[in-house]
C-alpha positions as CSV (number, residue, x, y, z in Angstrom):
1,X,31.7,146.6,-53.8
2,X,31.2,142.9,-55.6
3,X,34.0,141.2,-57.0
4,X,33.8,139.1,-60.1
5,X,32.5,136.1,-60.3
6,X,34.9,133.4,-58.1
7,X,36.4,136.1,-55.2
8,X,35.1,136.3,-52.3
9,X,33.1,139.9,-51.2
10,X,35.3,142.6,-50.7
11,X,35.7,143.3,-46.3
12,X,34.0,146.2,-46.6
13,X,30.7,146.3,-45.5
14,X,27.3,147.5,-47.9
15,X,25.6,150.3,-46.5
16,X,22.1,151.2,-47.7
17,X,21.3,154.3,-45.7
18,X,18.0,155.7,-46.2
19,X,17.0,158.4,-43.5
20,X,14.0,160.5,-43.7
21,X,12.8,158.8,-47.1
22,X,8.9,159.3,-45.6
23,X,9.5,163.2,-45.9
24,X,9.7,162.1,-49.5
25,X,6.8,159.2,-49.6
26,X,4.3,160.2,-47.6
27,X,4.1,158.2,-44.7
28,X,4.1,155.1,-46.5
29,X,6.1,153.7,-43.5
30,X,6.6,154.2,-40.3
31,X,10.4,154.7,-41.4
32,X,12.6,157.1,-39.5
33,X,15.9,155.7,-40.2
34,X,17.2,152.7,-41.5
35,X,20.5,151.8,-41.8
36,X,20.9,148.4,-43.9
37,X,25.0,146.7,-42.6
38,X,25.5,143.7,-44.7
39,X,28.5,141.8,-42.8
40,X,31.2,139.6,-44.1
41,X,30.7,136.1,-45.4
42,X,28.1,134.5,-47.0
43,X,24.3,136.1,-47.2
44,X,26.1,139.5,-48.3
45,X,24.5,139.6,-51.8
46,X,21.0,138.2,-50.2
47,X,20.8,141.1,-47.9
48,X,21.7,143.9,-50.3
49,X,18.7,142.2,-52.5
50,X,16.1,142.6,-49.7
51,X,17.4,146.2,-49.2
52,X,16.8,146.8,-52.6
53,X,13.2,145.1,-52.7
54,X,12.5,147.7,-49.6
55,X,12.7,149.9,-52.0
56,X,11.0,149.0,-54.5
57,X,8.2,148.8,-52.5
58,X,8.2,152.1,-51.0
59,X,8.6,153.9,-54.4
60,X,5.5,151.3,-55.8
61,X,4.0,151.8,-52.7
62,X,3.9,156.2,-53.2
63,X,2.9,155.5,-57.5
64,X,-0.2,153.5,-56.6
65,X,-1.1,155.9,-54.0
66,X,-0.9,158.7,-56.0
67,X,-4.7,159.9,-57.0
68,X,-6.2,159.6,-60.8
69,X,-7.6,162.3,-62.4
70,X,-10.0,162.0,-64.3
71,X,-9.7,165.3,-67.5
72,X,-13.6,166.5,-68.3
73,X,-13.4,168.1,-71.5
74,X,-15.9,171.2,-71.1
75,X,-18.9,171.6,-73.4
76,X,-18.8,174.9,-75.7
77,X,-21.6,177.0,-75.2
78,X,-24.3,177.3,-77.1
79,X,-23.4,180.2,-79.5
80,X,-25.6,182.7,-82.0
81,X,-23.8,183.2,-85.0
82,X,-25.2,185.6,-87.8
83,X,-25.4,185.4,-91.2
84,X,-23.2,187.8,-92.6
85,X,-21.9,188.7,-89.9
86,X,-20.3,186.0,-89.1
87,X,-20.3,183.9,-92.0
88,X,-21.2,185.2,-95.9
89,X,-23.4,182.2,-96.1
90,X,-25.9,180.1,-94.6
91,X,-24.2,177.7,-95.6
92,X,-20.8,177.9,-95.0
93,X,-22.2,179.1,-91.1
94,X,-23.9,175.5,-90.7
95,X,-20.5,174.0,-91.1
96,X,-18.7,176.2,-88.8
97,X,-21.7,175.9,-86.1
98,X,-22.3,172.7,-83.9
99,X,-25.6,171.1,-82.6
100,X,-27.5,173.3,-80.0
101,X,-26.4,176.1,-82.1
102,X,-28.7,178.5,-83.7
103,X,-28.1,180.2,-87.1
104,X,-29.2,183.8,-87.5
105,X,-29.8,184.5,-90.8
106,X,-30.2,188.6,-91.7
107,X,-32.3,190.0,-94.8
108,X,-31.2,189.3,-97.9
109,X,-31.6,187.5,-100.8
110,X,-29.7,183.9,-100.1
111,X,-28.4,181.6,-103.8
112,X,-28.1,178.8,-102.2
113,X,-28.9,174.8,-100.9
114,X,-28.5,174.6,-97.6
115,X,-27.9,170.6,-96.0
116,X,-28.6,171.3,-92.6
117,X,-26.9,168.0,-91.1
118,X,-26.9,169.3,-87.6
119,X,-28.8,169.9,-84.7
120,X,-29.0,173.7,-84.8
121,X,-32.3,175.7,-84.7
122,X,-32.2,177.4,-88.5
123,X,-33.7,181.7,-87.9
124,X,-34.4,184.4,-90.7
125,X,-34.7,187.8,-89.2
126,X,-38.0,188.5,-91.3
127,X,-40.8,186.0,-93.4
128,X,-41.1,188.5,-96.1
129,X,-36.8,189.8,-97.1
130,X,-34.6,186.7,-95.5
131,X,-34.9,184.8,-99.0
132,X,-33.7,181.4,-99.3
133,X,-33.9,181.2,-103.9
134,X,-33.0,177.7,-104.6
135,X,-31.6,178.7,-108.2
136,X,-33.7,177.4,-110.3
137,X,-31.4,177.5,-113.3
138,X,-29.0,175.3,-113.1
139,X,-31.9,172.9,-112.2
140,X,-34.8,172.2,-109.9
141,X,-32.8,172.4,-106.4
142,X,-34.2,173.2,-103.0
143,X,-33.3,176.0,-100.6
144,X,-33.1,173.9,-96.9
145,X,-32.5,170.1,-96.9
146,X,-32.4,168.6,-93.1
147,X,-31.3,164.9,-92.4
148,X,-30.5,165.3,-88.6
149,X,-32.8,164.8,-85.9
150,X,-33.5,167.9,-83.8
151,X,-33.3,171.0,-85.3
152,X,-36.0,174.0,-86.5
153,X,-36.2,176.2,-88.9
154,X,-37.9,178.7,-89.3
155,X,-38.6,182.9,-90.7
156,X,-37.8,182.1,-94.7
157,X,-39.4,183.0,-97.5
158,X,-38.4,180.1,-99.8
159,X,-38.7,179.7,-103.1
160,X,-38.1,178.3,-107.1
161,X,-37.3,174.9,-106.3
162,X,-38.0,170.9,-106.4
163,X,-39.4,171.6,-102.2
164,X,-38.9,175.0,-100.5
165,X,-37.8,172.0,-97.6
166,X,-37.1,167.9,-97.3
167,X,-36.1,166.6,-94.8
168,X,-34.8,162.9,-95.2
169,X,-34.8,160.7,-90.9
170,X,-35.2,163.9,-89.6
171,X,-37.1,163.6,-85.5
172,X,-38.3,165.7,-83.5
173,X,-38.1,168.9,-85.9
174,X,-40.1,172.4,-86.1
175,X,-40.4,173.9,-89.4
176,X,-42.5,176.7,-88.6
177,X,-43.5,180.6,-89.8
178,X,-42.1,179.7,-93.5
179,X,-43.5,181.2,-96.4
180,X,-42.9,179.1,-99.6
181,X,-44.2,179.7,-103.5
182,X,-42.9,178.7,-106.8
183,X,-42.4,175.3,-106.2
184,X,-42.8,171.8,-107.5
185,X,-43.2,170.5,-104.1
186,X,-43.6,172.6,-100.0
187,X,-42.5,170.2,-97.5
188,X,-41.6,166.5,-98.1
189,X,-41.3,164.3,-95.5
190,X,-39.9,161.0,-95.9
191,X,-39.0,158.5,-92.6
192,X,-39.8,160.9,-90.3
193,X,-41.1,161.4,-86.6
194,X,-42.5,163.7,-84.2
195,X,-42.0,166.9,-86.1
196,X,-44.5,169.6,-86.1
197,X,-45.3,172.2,-89.2
198,X,-46.7,174.6,-88.3
199,X,-48.2,178.0,-89.1
200,X,-45.8,177.9,-92.4
201,X,-47.7,179.5,-95.5
202,X,-47.9,178.2,-98.7
203,X,-48.9,178.8,-102.6
204,X,-48.5,178.2,-106.1
205,X,-47.1,174.5,-105.4
206,X,-47.5,173.0,-108.7
207,X,-46.6,170.0,-108.1
208,X,-48.4,167.1,-105.6
209,X,-48.7,168.5,-102.5
210,X,-47.9,171.8,-100.1
211,X,-47.1,169.3,-98.1
212,X,-46.3,165.2,-98.2
213,X,-45.9,162.9,-95.5
214,X,-44.4,159.7,-96.6
215,X,-43.4,156.7,-94.4
216,X,-43.2,159.0,-91.4
217,X,-45.3,159.0,-88.4
218,X,-46.8,160.5,-84.9
219,X,-46.1,164.3,-87.0
220,X,-48.8,167.5,-86.0
221,X,-49.6,169.6,-89.6
222,X,-51.6,172.7,-88.2
223,X,-52.3,176.3,-87.9
224,X,-50.7,176.6,-92.1
225,X,-52.6,178.6,-94.7
226,X,-52.6,176.6,-98.1
227,X,-53.5,178.3,-101.1
228,X,-53.6,178.0,-105.2
229,X,-52.3,174.9,-105.2
230,X,-52.1,171.5,-107.3
231,X,-52.9,169.5,-103.8
232,X,-53.0,170.6,-100.1
233,X,-51.5,168.3,-97.4
234,X,-51.7,164.5,-98.6
235,X,-50.2,161.8,-95.3
236,X,-49.6,158.5,-98.1
237,X,-46.9,155.5,-98.1
238,X,-47.4,153.9,-95.0
239,X,-47.6,157.4,-92.9
240,X,-50.0,156.9,-89.7
241,X,-51.0,158.3,-86.8
242,X,-49.7,162.1,-88.1
243,X,-53.0,164.8,-86.3
244,X,-54.1,167.3,-88.8
245,X,-55.8,170.4,-86.9
246,X,-56.6,173.7,-87.7
247,X,-55.8,174.4,-91.4
248,X,-57.0,176.4,-94.4
249,X,-56.7,175.0,-97.3
250,X,-58.4,177.4,-100.0
251,X,-58.7,176.4,-104.4
252,X,-56.4,173.5,-104.6
253,X,-56.6,172.2,-108.2
254,X,-57.0,168.8,-107.4
255,X,-57.8,167.3,-103.3
256,X,-57.8,169.4,-100.5
257,X,-56.6,166.5,-98.1
258,X,-55.9,163.7,-99.6
259,X,-55.0,159.5,-97.6
260,X,-53.4,156.7,-99.5
261,X,-51.8,153.3,-98.0
262,X,-51.7,155.9,-94.7
263,X,-54.1,155.2,-91.4
264,X,-54.8,156.0,-88.0
265,X,-54.7,159.7,-88.5
266,X,-56.7,162.4,-86.8
267,X,-58.2,165.3,-88.8
268,X,-60.4,167.7,-86.6
269,X,-60.8,171.7,-86.8
270,X,-59.5,172.4,-90.3
271,X,-61.7,174.1,-93.5
272,X,-61.1,173.5,-96.9
273,X,-62.5,175.0,-99.3
274,X,-62.8,176.0,-102.8
275,X,-61.3,172.8,-103.8
276,X,-62.3,169.8,-105.9
277,X,-61.7,167.7,-103.3
278,X,-62.3,168.7,-99.8
279,X,-61.1,165.2,-98.8
280,X,-60.3,162.0,-100.6
281,X,-59.1,158.6,-99.2
282,X,-57.2,155.5,-100.8
283,X,-57.6,152.6,-99.0
284,X,-57.1,154.0,-95.2
285,X,-57.9,152.3,-92.3
286,X,-58.9,154.0,-89.1
287,X,-58.7,157.8,-89.3
288,X,-61.0,160.0,-87.5
289,X,-62.3,162.9,-89.7
290,X,-64.2,165.0,-87.3
291,X,-64.9,169.1,-86.7
292,X,-63.7,170.0,-90.0
293,X,-65.1,172.7,-92.2
294,X,-66.4,171.8,-95.7
295,X,-67.2,175.0,-97.6
296,X,-68.1,174.8,-101.5
297,X,-65.9,172.0,-102.7
298,X,-66.6,170.8,-106.5
299,X,-66.7,167.1,-104.2
300,X,-66.7,167.4,-100.6
301,X,-65.2,164.0,-99.5
302,X,-64.3,161.2,-101.8
303,X,-64.2,157.6,-101.3
304,X,-63.1,154.5,-102.9
305,X,-65.4,151.8,-102.9
306,X,-63.7,149.0,-102.1
307,X,-62.9,150.6,-98.6
308,X,-66.1,152.4,-98.0
309,X,-66.5,154.1,-95.0
310,X,-69.4,152.9,-92.3
311,X,-70.0,156.9,-90.4
312,X,-71.2,157.9,-87.4
313,X,-71.8,155.9,-84.6
314,X,-71.1,152.7,-85.8
315,X,-68.7,150.7,-86.0
316,X,-66.0,151.7,-89.1
317,X,-63.3,151.5,-91.5
318,X,-63.3,155.3,-90.6
319,X,-64.8,157.7,-88.7
320,X,-66.9,160.6,-90.2
321,X,-68.7,162.8,-87.5
322,X,-69.8,165.7,-86.8
323,X,-68.6,168.0,-89.4
324,X,-69.5,171.1,-91.6
325,X,-70.4,171.2,-95.5
326,X,-72.0,173.6,-97.0
327,X,-74.5,172.1,-98.7
328,X,-75.5,170.6,-96.3
329,X,-80.2,171.4,-96.4
330,X,-81.4,169.0,-93.4
331,X,-83.2,171.2,-90.1
332,X,-82.3,171.7,-86.9
333,X,-85.4,171.2,-84.9
334,X,-83.9,171.6,-81.3
335,X,-81.5,173.2,-82.2
336,X,-78.5,171.9,-80.4
337,X,-76.9,172.5,-83.8
338,X,-76.5,169.4,-85.5
339,X,-78.5,168.2,-88.2
340,X,-81.8,166.4,-87.5
341,X,-80.7,163.5,-90.5
342,X,-77.3,162.8,-91.7
343,X,-75.2,164.5,-94.5
344,X,-74.9,161.9,-97.5
345,X,-71.5,161.7,-98.9
346,X,-72.5,159.0,-101.6
347,X,-74.3,155.5,-101.4
348,X,-72.1,154.0,-99.3
349,X,-71.2,156.5,-96.8
350,X,-72.8,159.2,-94.1
351,X,-71.7,162.0,-91.7
352,X,-74.8,161.3,-89.2
353,X,-74.2,164.6,-87.0
354,X,-73.5,167.6,-89.4
355,X,-72.9,171.0,-87.7
356,X,-75.6,173.3,-89.1
357,X,-72.9,175.9,-88.6
358,X,-68.8,175.9,-89.5
359,X,-66.5,175.7,-86.6
360,X,-63.4,178.5,-86.5
361,X,-60.4,177.4,-87.3
362,X,-57.4,177.2,-84.3
363,X,-54.4,175.6,-84.7
364,X,-53.2,173.6,-81.8
365,X,-50.5,175.5,-79.1
366,X,-46.9,173.4,-80.6
367,X,-46.6,170.7,-77.9
368,X,-44.5,167.3,-78.2
369,X,-47.1,165.3,-81.4
370,X,-46.9,162.3,-78.4
371,X,-48.8,164.7,-75.8
372,X,-51.1,165.7,-78.5
373,X,-52.6,162.4,-79.8
374,X,-53.6,161.0,-77.0
375,X,-55.5,164.3,-76.3
376,X,-57.3,163.9,-79.9
377,X,-58.3,160.6,-79.3
378,X,-60.1,161.1,-75.9
379,X,-62.2,164.1,-77.7
380,X,-62.6,161.9,-80.4
381,X,-63.6,159.4,-77.6
382,X,-66.2,162.3,-76.2
383,X,-67.8,163.1,-79.3
384,X,-68.3,159.3,-80.4
385,X,-69.8,158.6,-76.8
386,X,-72.0,162.2,-77.4
387,X,-73.1,161.2,-80.6
388,X,-74.7,157.2,-78.8
389,X,-75.9,159.4,-75.9
390,X,-77.9,161.0,-78.7
391,X,-78.6,158.9,-81.6
392,X,-80.4,156.7,-78.2
393,X,-82.7,159.9,-77.2
394,X,-83.8,160.0,-80.2
395,X,-84.6,156.9,-80.8
396,X,-86.5,157.0,-77.5
397,X,-88.6,160.2,-79.0
398,X,-89.5,158.7,-81.2
399,X,-90.5,155.4,-80.3
400,X,-92.8,157.4,-78.2
């Protein structure tokens, strides 16, 4: 052992024995047996330190050689939650759901104001029997509010509220197969994009509109049926690049379709009838309105004079072409399905190629809106080129 300072080292030798150390440290060193003999006299303490350093080096090498193990938490599989079997209320089910889950709601009347803040699918068992009551006795409330991306809602009857569904900053959502009635508004969408509103039914909406888009872009509104509402579909407050197609709008007290400070929209394949205004445009540019049926509206089409439309084949602020107008009295001498004379909307506006018969209204399949819009643009371009060719042929015929 070592003596106190000032005393010589013991005559005993310090032996450090590490027999078979490689057995424990996995062949870090090719070492089976190591005997460090520290002799008497000067330098013994240094030799002792060297022996300790060797042992520490072996130990550290062993620790470093241990592979790191990544612990990855397994993602939970999407679940289907049933209301009221698993949870008594829809709101409670949402509180306990995770992104990707489906909440299936059995038939019944639910007095709730449901708020969806997770990327889930909310599915009603039957649109006639699965009812969410907005509970007007406590003031105008909203049966469903969505403020999350990637949400789908289908199969519900939504009654008695300020709006049936409100959407705020909700992208890539799908609202389909619902009935919304007896409310101030139907679906209010704000600051939302790439959503589809498909095959919903609206009646007795007595506020602004059955479907209202504000500050919303690249949405698809298709296959919806609107009846006996104050307004049909309204796109305003800088909403743009939305597609309205295959909708049936009937008996609205005010407008069937309105664009108000809303540009670059496509309106095609809709039927608007027995409303005060078929379509109303105010401060809206580069909208394409083609292949729609306008039937027995008090005013088929209304445009703000300061943003008058140059219609048909000429360069225009907006384009209206090849629509059916129930009060068109022109003829079709060559039986090509297009009237020989323009349909006059007002002193500034006309449809140069009015259709002689109404079109069949079909909803667009529910593809992502970013795929629908380019297709419709191509179709519109093709129709415009055809109209130019047709007009050129007519001009040549008249020149002979």
